[in-house]
Each structure stands twice: as C-alpha cells, then as structure tokens.
C-alpha positions as CSV (number, residue, x, y, z in Angstrom):
1,M,85.1,76.9,142.8
2,P,84.0,74.2,145.2
3,K,81.1,71.9,144.9
4,H,80.0,72.5,148.4
5,F,80.3,75.6,150.6
6,V,80.2,75.8,154.4
7,A,77.6,78.1,155.9
8,M,78.4,81.7,155.0
9,P,78.4,84.6,157.5
10,A,75.3,86.7,157.1
11,V,77.3,89.8,156.1
12,V,79.0,87.9,153.3
13,L,75.7,86.5,152.0
14,A,74.1,89.9,152.2
15,A,76.9,91.4,150.2
16,C,76.5,88.8,147.5
17,L,72.8,89.1,147.4
18,I,73.0,92.9,147.0
19,W,75.3,92.4,144.0
20,V,73.2,89.8,142.2
21,P,70.3,92.0,141.1
22,A,72.6,94.5,139.5
23,C,74.2,91.7,137.4
24,A,70.8,90.2,136.6
25,Q,70.0,93.3,134.6
26,A,72.6,92.1,132.1
27,D,72.3,89.1,129.8
28,R,71.5,86.4,132.3
29,N,71.2,83.6,129.8
30,P,73.6,84.2,127.0
31,V,73.3,81.9,124.0
32,P,75.4,78.7,124.0
33,G,79.0,79.4,123.0
34,S,78.8,83.2,123.5
35,V,81.2,83.2,126.5
36,P,84.0,81.2,124.8
37,T,83.4,83.4,121.7
38,R,83.7,86.6,123.8
39,L,86.8,85.2,125.4
40,A,88.4,84.6,122.0
41,E,87.5,88.2,121.0
42,A,89.1,89.5,124.1
43,Q,92.3,87.5,123.6
44,A,92.5,88.9,120.1
45,N,91.8,92.5,121.0
46,P,93.9,94.0,123.8
47,K,91.6,97.0,124.2
48,L,88.6,94.8,124.7
49,A,90.6,92.6,127.1
50,D,91.5,95.7,129.2
51,T,87.9,96.7,129.4
52,L,86.7,93.3,130.4
53,L,89.5,93.0,132.9
54,R,88.2,96.1,134.7
55,T,84.8,94.5,134.8
56,G,86.2,91.3,136.1
57,R,88.1,93.1,138.9
58,K,84.8,94.5,140.1
59,V,83.2,91.1,140.1
60,A,86.1,89.6,141.9
61,A,85.7,92.1,144.7
62,V,82.5,90.2,145.6
63,C,84.0,86.7,145.0
64,A,86.7,87.7,147.5
65,N,84.2,87.0,150.3
66,C,84.8,83.3,149.6
67,H,87.8,83.0,147.3
68,G,90.0,85.6,148.9
69,E,91.6,88.8,147.7
70,G,93.0,88.2,144.2
71,G,91.8,84.7,144.2
72,N,93.9,83.4,147.1
73,S,91.4,81.8,149.4
74,V,91.6,82.2,153.2
75,R,89.3,79.2,153.7
76,P,91.1,75.8,153.3
77,E,88.0,74.2,151.9
78,V,87.5,76.9,149.2
79,P,89.8,76.7,146.2
80,N,92.2,79.4,145.0
81,L,91.2,80.9,141.7
82,A,94.5,82.9,141.3
83,G,96.5,81.8,138.3
84,Q,93.8,79.4,137.1
85,N,93.6,78.9,133.3
86,T,91.2,81.3,131.7
87,A,89.4,78.8,129.4
88,Y,89.2,76.3,132.3
89,L,87.5,78.9,134.5
90,V,85.0,79.8,131.7
91,E,84.2,76.1,131.3
92,Q,83.6,75.6,135.1
93,M,81.3,78.6,135.1
94,R,79.4,77.0,132.2
95,Q,79.0,73.8,134.2
96,F,77.7,75.7,137.3
97,G,75.3,77.6,135.1
98,D,74.1,74.4,133.4
99,G,73.8,72.5,136.7
100,L,76.5,70.1,135.8
101,R,78.3,71.2,138.9
102,R,75.6,71.6,141.6
103,N,75.8,74.2,144.3
104,E,72.8,76.4,144.8
105,F,74.7,79.5,145.8
106,M,77.3,79.2,143.0
107,Q,74.6,78.4,140.4
108,G,72.7,81.5,141.3
109,M,75.8,83.7,141.2
110,I,76.9,82.4,137.8
111,R,73.4,82.6,136.2
112,A,73.1,86.2,137.3
113,M,76.4,87.2,135.6
114,S,76.5,88.7,132.1
115,T,78.8,87.2,129.4
116,D,81.3,90.1,129.9
117,E,81.3,89.6,133.6
118,K,82.2,86.0,133.2
119,V,84.9,86.6,130.7
120,G,86.3,89.5,132.7
121,M,86.4,87.5,135.9
122,A,88.2,84.7,134.2
123,L,90.7,87.1,132.7
124,F,91.3,88.8,136.1
125,Y,91.9,85.6,138.1
126,S,94.2,84.1,135.4
127,Q,96.5,87.1,135.8
128,Q,96.8,86.9,139.6
129,T,99.6,85.1,141.4
130,V,98.7,82.1,143.5
131,R,100.4,81.8,146.9
132,P,101.6,78.3,147.5
133,G,100.6,76.5,150.7
134,P,102.9,76.2,153.8
135,G,105.8,73.8,153.6
136,A,105.5,70.2,154.8
137,D,107.8,67.5,156.0
138,A,110.6,66.9,153.5
139,S,110.0,63.2,153.3
140,L,106.3,63.7,152.7
141,L,107.0,66.2,149.9
142,A,109.5,63.8,148.3
143,Q,106.9,61.0,148.4
144,G,104.3,63.4,146.9
145,E,106.6,64.5,144.1
146,M,107.4,60.9,143.2
147,L,103.7,60.0,143.0
148,F,102.9,63.2,141.1
149,Q,105.6,62.5,138.5
150,K,104.3,59.0,138.2
151,I,100.5,59.7,138.0
152,C,99.6,63.4,137.7
153,F,102.1,65.0,135.3
154,R,100.6,63.5,132.1
155,C,97.5,65.7,132.4
156,H,98.5,68.5,134.7
157,G,102.0,69.0,133.5
158,N,105.3,68.8,135.3
159,D,104.7,72.2,136.8
160,G,101.0,71.4,137.8
161,H,99.8,74.3,135.6
162,G,97.5,72.3,133.4
163,N,96.1,73.8,130.2
164,E,92.9,75.2,128.7
165,K,91.0,72.0,129.5
166,I,92.9,70.8,132.6
167,A,92.9,72.7,135.9
168,R,96.0,74.3,137.3
169,I,96.5,72.5,140.6
170,A,99.9,74.0,141.6
171,G,99.5,76.0,144.8
172,Q,95.9,74.9,145.4
173,Q,94.4,74.8,148.8
174,G,95.3,71.5,150.6
175,A,92.0,70.8,152.2
176,Y,90.1,71.4,148.9
177,L,92.5,69.1,147.0
178,S,92.2,66.4,149.6
179,A,88.4,66.4,149.6
180,T,88.3,66.5,145.8
181,L,90.7,63.6,145.3
182,R,88.8,61.5,147.8
183,R,85.5,62.2,146.0
184,Y,87.1,61.2,142.7
185,R,88.5,58.1,144.3
186,T,85.1,56.9,145.6
187,G,83.1,58.3,142.7
188,S,80.9,60.2,145.1
189,G,79.6,63.8,144.7
190,D,78.8,65.7,141.6
191,R,82.2,65.7,139.8
192,V,82.6,62.1,138.7
193,N,85.5,61.7,136.4
194,E,86.5,58.2,135.1
195,Q,90.1,59.1,134.5
196,M,90.5,60.7,137.9
197,A,88.8,57.7,139.5
198,D,91.2,55.3,137.7
199,N,94.2,57.4,138.8
200,T,93.2,57.6,142.5
201,R,91.3,54.3,143.1
202,L,94.4,52.4,144.3
203,L,96.0,55.2,146.2
204,S,95.9,55.0,150.0
205,D,95.0,57.9,152.2
206,A,98.7,58.4,153.0
207,N,99.5,58.5,149.2
208,L,96.8,61.1,148.7
209,D,98.1,63.2,151.6
210,A,101.6,63.1,150.1
211,I,100.3,64.3,146.7
212,V,98.2,67.0,148.3
213,A,101.2,68.3,150.3
214,Y,103.4,68.4,147.2
215,V,100.9,70.0,144.9
216,A,99.9,72.6,147.5
217,S,103.6,73.6,147.8
218,M,104.1,74.0,144.0
219,K,104.3,77.4,142.4
C-alpha cells in the first residue's frame, strides 16, 4: 500500500466510493487490538479462516482497481500485495487507520472497513502468488544480489520474504521500491525509519537501482 497515489480515473474512484458506505455499516472503529485478535482466532480456526477469506476476496475485488488482480499491481508506483505477510498487512492497515501512514484515500478506505474485512483481506492477499518483475541486465542483478546479501538479508531474509513484522519485498514493484528506498535514504515523507535510513544513507543511486532490480526479480 503506497503512501501516495497518482490521480485515479473517475470510474475507479466511483467504484471505491460506492463500496465504502456498505462497509461503513460494519464496525468502523474496532477497539484497539481487535484486528490482531481476530486474526489469531482465524489462524486457530480453519472454518473461521475460510469464512473471512471469502469476505477478503470480495474486498480485494475493489482493491484490484489499484493493486491489481490478486494483488499483482499493474501500476509500477503501486505495490504488489500478493504474497505479503498477513500480520504485516494488518499492521499497515492499522497505521493507515491511525494516520501514522498518511494518504487520504487509503485512510478513508481502511477506516470504513470492518474488523473481519481487514482480516479477510490480509488472509486473501497472503495466499496469492506474486509475479516477479521483468529480468534485468545480468551484471546489474549480480551487483544487486551482492548488496542485498550484505545489507538487506538480516531483516528481510535471504529470500526477501520477511516475517510477521518485516515486509516481504521479493517480487515487489520496482518503481515503488525505488521511491520507497530513496525516501528512507533522505528521511523524507511519512515513513521515516531509522534503521532503513542507516542502511541506505551511504548507497548511491546506482547501488539502489541494483538492489531494486534484484529484489523485484526475486520469487
């Protein structure tokens, strides 16, 4: 889910606005901790998980306008959600809902969703398969792999899949990754992260481009 969206086509915005009131009838402002609690219940109860998964699939049909079918975005500046870690997605929705990640459109969408819709959407996307980006020059990929194994693997894992608290970045949209890394490097934007800033501060644009090319190609 990106911090900033480009202008949306009127038909897309209309589709989303039509959907919001229906969701708003549900519990718009769940009590703190209820979404993680509901996720834990679903993970312990396969029948509940199946029910919420069906709800999440319906929600994702609207999200597809920006994040693509099954969470594989067709817009380079909009991130893939396919294959993302469930708890990480839940946490990012919390941050949008609380205003810690600021995007007026995303904040409105998240705040209108019920607890079950949020959990269901996270479950749905976590089960989808991300499509890696197109291949790049072999020397660029080799440089990116070297830098990734030197800097990134400690948090994101050798495979780039992250964990419950760390994002999966393998197969992520290149343009989104590039913009995000540059914002971390400069400390600009809404998502300031000291560790990411430290890890990117001394990297050149060429270094960042190599990392992005490699990460986007990962499965």
